[in-house]
N, CA, C and O atoms as CSV, one atom per row, in Angstrom:
chain,resi,resn,atom,element,x,y,z
A,1,MET,N,N,0.858,-1.166,0.000
A,1,MET,CA,C,0.000,0.000,0.000
A,1,MET,C,C,0.904,1.228,0.000
A,1,MET,O,O,1.898,1.280,0.724
A,2,ARG,N,N,0.558,2.185,-0.796
A,2,ARG,CA,C,1.412,3.371,-0.877
A,2,ARG,C,C,1.327,4.177,0.420
A,2,ARG,O,O,0.304,4.177,1.105
A,3,ASP,N,N,2.400,4.845,0.731
A,3,ASP,CA,C,2.479,5.588,1.988
A,3,ASP,C,C,1.978,7.009,1.875
A,3,ASP,O,O,1.940,7.723,2.877
A,4,SER,N,N,1.591,7.444,0.683
A,4,SER,CA,C,1.173,8.828,0.500
A,4,SER,C,C,-0.344,8.992,0.552
A,4,SER,O,O,-0.888,9.932,-0.025
A,5,LEU,N,N,-1.023,8.081,1.241
A,5,LEU,CA,C,-2.466,8.196,1.353
A,5,LEU,C,C,-2.829,9.382,2.238
A,5,LEU,O,O,-2.169,9.642,3.245
A,6,ASP,N,N,-3.874,10.092,1.860
A,6,ASP,CA,C,-4.335,11.270,2.590
A,6,ASP,C,C,-5.638,10.907,3.294
A,6,ASP,O,O,-6.662,10.698,2.644
A,7,MET,N,N,-5.599,10.835,4.611
A,7,MET,CA,C,-6.782,10.427,5.365
A,7,MET,C,C,-7.871,11.490,5.359
A,7,MET,O,O,-8.965,11.251,5.869
A,8,ASN,N,N,-7.590,12.659,4.790
A,8,ASN,CA,C,-8.628,13.672,4.606
A,8,ASN,C,C,-9.452,13.397,3.355
A,8,ASN,O,O,-10.467,14.053,3.122
A,9,THR,N,N,-9.022,12.435,2.554
A,9,THR,CA,C,-9.686,12.116,1.294
A,9,THR,C,C,-10.479,10.823,1.445
A,9,THR,O,O,-9.934,9.785,1.820
A,10,ARG,N,N,-11.778,10.903,1.146
A,10,ARG,CA,C,-12.668,9.755,1.304
A,10,ARG,C,C,-12.158,8.544,0.506
A,10,ARG,O,O,-12.187,7.421,1.009
A,11,SER,N,N,-11.695,8.761,-0.720
A,11,SER,CA,C,-11.246,7.641,-1.548
A,11,SER,C,C,-10.001,6.976,-0.968
A,11,SER,O,O,-9.848,5.761,-1.096
A,12,ASP,N,N,-9.114,7.733,-0.340
A,12,ASP,CA,C,-7.938,7.127,0.278
A,12,ASP,C,C,-8.312,6.345,1.532
A,12,ASP,O,O,-7.711,5.310,1.823
A,13,ARG,N,N,-9.303,6.838,2.276
A,13,ARG,CA,C,-9.769,6.069,3.442
A,13,ARG,C,C,-10.381,4.757,2.966
A,13,ARG,O,O,-10.172,3.713,3.584
A,14,ALA,N,N,-11.131,4.804,1.878
A,14,ALA,CA,C,-11.730,3.590,1.320
A,14,ALA,C,C,-10.649,2.625,0.838
A,14,ALA,O,O,-10.806,1.409,0.949
A,15,THR,N,N,-9.563,3.160,0.309
A,15,THR,CA,C,-8.449,2.319,-0.135
A,15,THR,C,C,-7.866,1.534,1.032
A,15,THR,O,O,-7.571,0.347,0.898
A,16,VAL,N,N,-7.699,2.187,2.169
A,16,VAL,CA,C,-7.183,1.499,3.358
A,16,VAL,C,C,-8.137,0.390,3.781
A,16,VAL,O,O,-7.701,-0.724,4.070
A,17,ARG,N,N,-9.437,0.684,3.819
A,17,ARG,CA,C,-10.413,-0.328,4.233
A,17,ARG,C,C,-10.412,-1.518,3.275
A,17,ARG,O,O,-10.436,-2.670,3.709
A,18,ARG,N,N,-10.383,-1.234,1.959
A,18,ARG,CA,C,-10.383,-2.322,0.965
A,18,ARG,C,C,-9.110,-3.162,1.066
A,18,ARG,O,O,-9.162,-4.388,0.964
A,19,ALA,N,N,-7.985,-2.513,1.264
A,19,ALA,CA,C,-6.717,-3.233,1.358
A,19,ALA,C,C,-6.716,-4.177,2.562
A,19,ALA,O,O,-6.274,-5.320,2.453
A,20,ILE,N,N,-7.203,-3.709,3.693
A,20,ILE,CA,C,-7.257,-4.561,4.883
A,20,ILE,C,C,-8.233,-5.710,4.659
A,20,ILE,O,O,-7.944,-6.846,5.033
A,21,SER,N,N,-9.377,-5.428,4.058
A,21,SER,CA,C,-10.362,-6.479,3.765
A,21,SER,C,C,-9.797,-7.520,2.804
A,21,SER,O,O,-10.173,-8.692,2.859
A,22,ALA,N,N,-8.896,-7.091,1.925
A,22,ALA,CA,C,-8.286,-7.998,0.951
A,22,ALA,C,C,-7.137,-8.807,1.567
A,22,ALA,O,O,-6.539,-9.650,0.899
A,23,GLY,N,N,-6.836,-8.545,2.838
A,23,GLY,CA,C,-5.816,-9.331,3.516
A,23,GLY,C,C,-4.458,-8.667,3.627
A,23,GLY,O,O,-3.514,-9.283,4.122
A,24,TRP,N,N,-4.334,-7.431,3.183
A,24,TRP,CA,C,-3.063,-6.725,3.340
A,24,TRP,C,C,-2.904,-6.345,4.802
A,24,TRP,O,O,-3.876,-5.980,5.463
A,25,HIS,N,N,-1.711,-6.427,5.296
A,25,HIS,CA,C,-1.460,-6.081,6.694
A,25,HIS,C,C,-0.648,-4.805,6.759
A,25,HIS,O,O,0.310,-4.624,6.007
A,26,LEU,N,N,-1.036,-3.934,7.654
A,26,LEU,CA,C,-0.325,-2.683,7.862
A,26,LEU,C,C,0.820,-2.915,8.838
A,26,LEU,O,O,0.696,-3.699,9.779
A,27,THR,N,N,1.920,-2.237,8.609
A,27,THR,CA,C,3.023,-2.296,9.560
A,27,THR,C,C,2.656,-1.445,10.769
A,27,THR,O,O,1.723,-0.643,10.715
A,28,GLU,N,N,3.396,-1.625,11.861
A,28,GLU,CA,C,3.139,-0.808,13.053
A,28,GLU,C,C,3.321,0.668,12.734
A,28,GLU,O,O,2.585,1.518,13.235
A,29,GLU,N,N,4.303,0.963,11.898
A,29,GLU,CA,C,4.552,2.356,11.515
A,29,GLU,C,C,3.368,2.927,10.742
A,29,GLU,O,O,2.955,4.061,10.988
A,30,GLN,N,N,2.820,2.150,9.808
A,30,GLN,CA,C,1.664,2.607,9.041
A,30,GLN,C,C,0.453,2.797,9.944
A,30,GLN,O,O,-0.271,3.785,9.817
A,31,VAL,N,N,0.233,1.858,10.854
A,31,VAL,CA,C,-0.902,1.975,11.778
A,31,VAL,C,C,-0.795,3.280,12.556
A,31,VAL,O,O,-1.783,4.004,12.683
A,32,GLY,N,N,0.378,3.589,13.075
A,32,GLY,CA,C,0.567,4.826,13.826
A,32,GLY,C,C,0.351,6.060,12.973
A,32,GLY,O,O,-0.321,7.005,13.386
A,33,ARG,N,N,0.926,6.044,11.777
A,33,ARG,CA,C,0.811,7.207,10.890
A,33,ARG,C,C,-0.633,7.422,10.454
A,33,ARG,O,O,-1.130,8.547,10.494
A,34,TYR,N,N,-1.314,6.346,10.036
A,34,TYR,CA,C,-2.702,6.471,9.588
A,34,TYR,C,C,-3.622,6.847,10.747
A,34,TYR,O,O,-4.572,7.608,10.563
A,35,SER,N,N,-3.349,6.324,11.925
A,35,SER,CA,C,-4.178,6.659,13.086
A,35,SER,C,C,-4.079,8.143,13.420
A,35,SER,O,O,-5.088,8.798,13.679
A,36,ARG,N,N,-2.851,8.668,13.414
A,36,ARG,CA,C,-2.675,10.102,13.691
A,36,ARG,C,C,-3.355,10.939,12.611
A,36,ARG,O,O,-4.013,11.935,12.909
A,37,ALA,N,N,-3.190,10.525,11.350
A,37,ALA,CA,C,-3.812,11.273,10.248
A,37,ALA,C,C,-5.331,11.205,10.328
A,37,ALA,O,O,-6.018,12.179,10.020
A,38,LEU,N,N,-5.858,10.047,10.746
A,38,LEU,CA,C,-7.309,9.919,10.884
A,38,LEU,C,C,-7.839,10.802,12.005
A,38,LEU,O,O,-8.927,11.365,11.887
A,39,ASP,N,N,-7.082,10.929,13.094
A,39,ASP,CA,C,-7.494,11.824,14.179
A,39,ASP,C,C,-7.618,13.259,13.663
A,39,ASP,O,O,-8.573,13.965,13.986
A,40,VAL,N,N,-6.641,13.681,12.857
A,40,VAL,CA,C,-6.678,15.037,12.289
A,40,VAL,C,C,-7.857,15.170,11.329
A,40,VAL,O,O,-8.597,16.152,11.378
A,41,ALA,N,N,-8.028,14.170,10.450
A,41,ALA,CA,C,-9.126,14.205,9.469
A,41,ALA,C,C,-10.479,14.221,10.174
A,41,ALA,O,O,-11.396,14.922,9.747
A,42,LEU,N,N,-10.604,13.450,11.251
A,42,LEU,CA,C,-11.852,13.437,12.009
A,42,LEU,C,C,-12.116,14.811,12.626
A,42,LEU,O,O,-13.255,15.278,12.634
A,43,GLY,N,N,-11.077,15.453,13.140
A,43,GLY,CA,C,-11.233,16.800,13.685
A,43,GLY,C,C,-11.720,17.789,12.630
A,43,GLY,O,O,-12.579,18.629,12.898
A,44,HIS,N,N,-11.150,17.675,11.411
A,44,HIS,CA,C,-11.599,18.557,10.321
A,44,HIS,C,C,-13.056,18.273,9.958
A,44,HIS,O,O,-13.838,19.197,9.734
A,45,ALA,N,N,-13.412,16.988,9.902
A,45,ALA,CA,C,-14.781,16.608,9.535
A,45,ALA,C,C,-15.780,17.108,10.577
A,45,ALA,O,O,-16.864,17.580,10.233
A,46,ILE,N,N,-15.409,17.000,11.838
A,46,ILE,CA,C,-16.293,17.476,12.908
A,46,ILE,C,C,-16.436,18.996,12.828
A,46,ILE,O,O,-17.534,19.532,12.980
A,47,LYS,N,N,-15.317,19.683,12.590
A,47,LYS,CA,C,-15.347,21.145,12.499
A,47,LYS,C,C,-16.231,21.602,11.336
A,47,LYS,O,O,-16.956,22.589,11.453
A,48,LYS,N,N,-16.166,20.871,10.203
A,48,LYS,CA,C,-16.991,21.209,9.040
A,48,LYS,C,C,-18.438,20.774,9.216
A,48,LYS,O,O,-19.329,21.280,8.534
A,49,GLY,N,N,-18.675,19.835,10.130
A,49,GLY,CA,C,-20.020,19.296,10.310
A,49,GLY,C,C,-20.414,18.368,9.177
A,49,GLY,O,O,-21.576,18.342,8.772
A,50,ASP,N,N,-19.447,17.596,8.655
A,50,ASP,CA,C,-19.674,16.680,7.528
A,50,ASP,C,C,-19.904,15.260,8.055
A,50,ASP,O,O,-18.942,14.545,8.334
A,51,PRO,N,N,-21.166,14.847,8.193
A,51,PRO,CA,C,-21.447,13.533,8.778
A,51,PRO,C,C,-20.888,12.366,7.956
A,51,PRO,O,O,-20.492,11.350,8.527
A,52,ARG,N,N,-20.849,12.496,6.628
A,52,ARG,CA,C,-20.309,11.409,5.799
A,52,ARG,C,C,-18.808,11.234,6.030
A,52,ARG,O,O,-18.316,10.107,6.095
A,53,ALA,N,N,-18.092,12.328,6.151
A,53,ALA,CA,C,-16.655,12.255,6.408
A,53,ALA,C,C,-16.385,11.709,7.813
A,53,ALA,O,O,-15.455,10.928,8.013
A,54,ILE,N,N,-17.198,12.121,8.775
A,54,ILE,CA,C,-17.053,11.609,10.144
A,54,ILE,C,C,-17.238,10.094,10.145
A,54,ILE,O,O,-16.434,9.362,10.722
A,55,THR,N,N,-18.298,9.637,9.497
A,55,THR,CA,C,-18.567,8.192,9.430
A,55,THR,C,C,-17.431,7.456,8.742
A,55,THR,O,O,-17.018,6.389,9.195
A,56,SER,N,N,-16.924,8.014,7.657
A,56,SER,CA,C,-15.834,7.387,6.916
A,56,SER,C,C,-14.570,7.275,7.769
A,56,SER,O,O,-13.895,6.246,7.752
A,57,CYS,N,N,-14.256,8.330,8.508
A,57,CYS,CA,C,-13.082,8.300,9.388
A,57,CYS,C,C,-13.229,7.227,10.467
A,57,CYS,O,O,-12.296,6.472,10.740
A,58,VAL,N,N,-14.400,7.174,11.066
A,58,VAL,CA,C,-14.640,6.204,12.137
A,58,VAL,C,C,-14.600,4.779,11.580
A,58,VAL,O,O,-14.021,3.889,12.202
A,59,ARG,N,N,-15.210,4.559,10.412
A,59,ARG,CA,C,-15.180,3.227,9.784
A,59,ARG,C,C,-13.748,2.795,9.475
A,59,ARG,O,O,-13.380,1.641,9.692
A,60,THR,N,N,-12.952,3.723,8.971
A,60,THR,CA,C,-11.564,3.396,8.642
A,60,THR,C,C,-10.779,3.050,9.897
A,60,THR,O,O,-10.021,2.080,9.905
A,61,MET,N,N,-10.947,3.824,10.946
A,61,MET,CA,C,-10.253,3.526,12.198
A,61,MET,C,C,-10.700,2.182,12.764
A,61,MET,O,O,-9.876,1.412,13.256
A,62,ALA,N,N,-11.997,1.895,12.698
A,62,ALA,CA,C,-12.499,0.608,13.184
A,62,ALA,C,C,-11.899,-0.548,12.383
A,62,ALA,O,O,-11.599,-1.598,12.951
A,63,THR,N,N,-11.722,-0.372,11.089
A,63,THR,CA,C,-11.121,-1.403,10.255
A,63,THR,C,C,-9.667,-1.630,10.652
A,63,THR,O,O,-9.215,-2.772,10.746
A,64,ILE,N,N,-8.939,-0.546,10.886
A,64,ILE,CA,C,-7.537,-0.668,11.303
A,64,ILE,C,C,-7.447,-1.356,12.659
A,64,ILE,O,O,-6.629,-2.257,12.842
A,65,VAL,N,N,-8.271,-0.945,13.599
A,65,VAL,CA,C,-8.254,-1.543,14.940
A,65,VAL,C,C,-8.616,-3.027,14.854
A,65,VAL,O,O,-8.025,-3.847,15.556
A,66,GLY,N,N,-9.571,-3.375,14.009
A,66,GLY,CA,C,-9.950,-4.775,13.835
A,66,GLY,C,C,-8.799,-5.612,13.316
A,66,GLY,O,O,-8.605,-6.744,13.760
A,67,GLN,N,N,-8.024,-5.066,12.371
A,67,GLN,CA,C,-6.881,-5.802,11.841
A,67,GLN,C,C,-5.809,-5.972,12.913
A,67,GLN,O,O,-5.208,-7.041,13.029
A,68,VAL,N,N,-5.569,-4.928,13.691
A,68,VAL,CA,C,-4.572,-4.993,14.756
A,68,VAL,C,C,-4.982,-6.056,15.783
A,68,VAL,O,O,-4.144,-6.834,16.239
A,69,GLN,N,N,-6.256,-6.090,16.143
A,69,GLN,CA,C,-6.728,-7.093,17.107
A,69,GLN,C,C,-6.603,-8.505,16.547
A,69,GLN,O,O,-6.207,-9.424,17.264
A,70,ALA,N,N,-6.936,-8.681,15.276
A,70,ALA,CA,C,-6.813,-10.003,14.657
A,70,ALA,C,C,-5.353,-10.458,14.654
A,70,ALA,O,O,-5.066,-11.627,14.910
A,71,ASP,N,N,-4.433,-9.536,14.364
A,71,ASP,CA,C,-3.006,-9.864,14.390
A,71,ASP,C,C,-2.558,-10.239,15.796
A,71,ASP,O,O,-1.787,-11.182,15.974
A,72,GLU,N,N,-3.040,-9.500,16.801
A,72,GLU,CA,C,-2.669,-9.808,18.190
A,72,GLU,C,C,-3.182,-11.185,18.598
A,72,GLU,O,O,-2.470,-11.940,19.260
A,73,HIS,N,N,-4.417,-11.517,18.208
A,73,HIS,CA,C,-4.971,-12.830,18.541
A,73,HIS,C,C,-4.190,-13.938,17.846
A,73,HIS,O,O,-3.933,-14.983,18.444
A,74,LEU,N,N,-3.809,-13.721,16.589
A,74,LEU,CA,C,-3.012,-14.712,15.866
A,74,LEU,C,C,-1.663,-14.897,16.547
A,74,LEU,O,O,-1.219,-16.030,16.735
A,75,ASP,N,N,-1.007,-13.806,16.918
A,75,ASP,CA,C,0.282,-13.898,17.606
A,75,ASP,C,C,0.152,-14.662,18.920
A,75,ASP,O,O,1.021,-15.463,19.263
A,76,ALA,N,N,-0.930,-14.417,19.652
A,76,ALA,CA,C,-1.147,-15.110,20.919
A,76,ALA,C,C,-1.353,-16.609,20.692
A,76,ALA,O,O,-0.834,-17.426,21.453
A,77,ARG,N,N,-2.103,-16.973,19.657
A,77,ARG,CA,C,-2.316,-18.396,19.357
A,77,ARG,C,C,-1.002,-19.061,18.964
A,77,ARG,O,O,-0.717,-20.180,19.392
A,78,LEU,N,N,-0.210,-18.382,18.160
A,78,LEU,CA,C,1.078,-18.934,17.755
A,78,LEU,C,C,2.004,-19.098,18.954
A,78,LEU,O,O,2.688,-20.114,19.075
A,79,ALA,N,N,2.029,-18.104,19.840
A,79,ALA,CA,C,2.887,-18.162,21.023
A,79,ALA,C,C,2.461,-19.290,21.958
A,79,ALA,O,O,3.301,-19.875,22.642
A,80,ALA,N,N,1.175,-19.600,21.994
A,80,ALA,CA,C,0.660,-20.666,22.856
A,80,ALA,C,C,0.758,-22.037,22.188
A,80,ALA,O,O,0.397,-23.048,22.791
A,81,GLY,N,N,1.242,-22.076,20.949
A,81,GLY,CA,C,1.371,-23.349,20.242
A,81,GLY,C,C,0.050,-23.910,19.759
A,81,GLY,O,O,-0.057,-25.107,19.492
A,82,LYS,N,N,-0.954,-23.060,19.645
A,82,LYS,CA,C,-2.268,-23.513,19.190
A,82,LYS,C,C,-2.356,-23.448,17.681
A,82,LYS,O,O,-1.592,-22.741,17.025
A,83,LEU,N,N,-3.289,-24.187,17.149
A,83,LEU,CA,C,-3.511,-24.168,15.711
A,83,LEU,C,C,-4.070,-22.817,15.279
A,83,LEU,O,O,-4.810,-22.166,16.017
A,84,THR,N,N,-3.704,-22.416,14.083
A,84,THR,CA,C,-4.245,-21.178,13.539
A,84,THR,C,C,-5.228,-21.449,12.413
A,84,THR,O,O,-5.942,-20.546,11.976
A,85,ASP,N,N,-5.267,-22.680,11.946
A,85,ASP,CA,C,-6.203,-23.092,10.905
A,85,ASP,C,C,-6.888,-24.367,11.363
A,85,ASP,O,O,-6.429,-25.040,12.287
A,86,ASN,N,N,-7.988,-24.687,10.705
A,86,ASN,CA,C,-8.634,-25.960,10.991
A,86,ASN,C,C,-7.757,-27.082,10.444
A,86,ASN,O,O,-7.232,-26.993,9.334
A,87,GLU,N,N,-7.614,-28.111,11.220
A,87,GLU,CA,C,-6.802,-29.244,10.797
A,87,GLU,C,C,-7.695,-30.467,10.707
A,87,GLU,O,O,-8.491,-30.738,11.607
A,88,VAL,N,N,-7.559,-31.199,9.621
A,88,VAL,CA,C,-8.361,-32.400,9.413
A,88,VAL,C,C,-7.407,-33.570,9.237
A,88,VAL,O,O,-6.446,-33.493,8.471
A,89,THR,N,N,-7.680,-34.646,9.949
A,89,THR,CA,C,-6.878,-35.844,9.819
A,89,THR,C,C,-7.696,-36.869,9.036
A,89,THR,O,O,-8.857,-37.130,9.353
A,90,ILE,N,N,-7.082,-37.433,8.028
A,90,ILE,CA,C,-7.744,-38.445,7.217
A,90,ILE,C,C,-6.984,-39.746,7.356
A,90,ILE,O,O,-5.769,-39.795,7.164
A,91,ARG,N,N,-7.716,-40.810,7.693
A,91,ARG,CA,C,-7.111,-42.143,7.770
A,91,ARG,C,C,-7.600,-42.960,6.600
A,91,ARG,O,O,-8.800,-43.021,6.333
A,92,ILE,N,N,-6.694,-43.574,5.918
A,92,ILE,CA,C,-7.055,-44.453,4.812
A,92,ILE,C,C,-6.850,-45.884,5.294
A,92,ILE,O,O,-5.756,-46.272,5.703
A,93,VAL,N,N,-7.918,-46.647,5.235
A,93,VAL,CA,C,-7.860,-48.037,5.681
A,93,VAL,C,C,-7.987,-48.931,4.450
A,93,VAL,O,O,-8.973,-48.874,3.716
A,94,ARG,N,N,-6.966,-49.755,4.247
A,94,ARG,CA,C,-6.997,-50.688,3.125
A,94,ARG,C,C,-7.431,-52.044,3.644
A,94,ARG,O,O,-7.003,-52.486,4.710
A,95,GLU,N,N,-8.285,-52.694,2.873
A,95,GLU,CA,C,-8.741,-54.025,3.273
A,95,GLU,C,C,-8.193,-55.061,2.356
A,95,GLU,O,O,-8.467,-56.248,2.531
């Protein structure tokens, strides 16, 4: 994902949401940068009284937070030695 996304732009916020939904993972640096930019964009949207921009900012932040939580849960499962995927055992019996 390109690093020049502008969180004040609805289409760039949508790009972040689509990328995360498609399975792209943000680095910790990107999460921090986008979160700070979203805070600023949300402040501008609130100041303008633009409900669509406010909703878009909140949706984008929720998507980022959801990805971060999913990554944390995966890391915890891996650290505990638990499976991360469904595992199926098949036995073939020959007669």
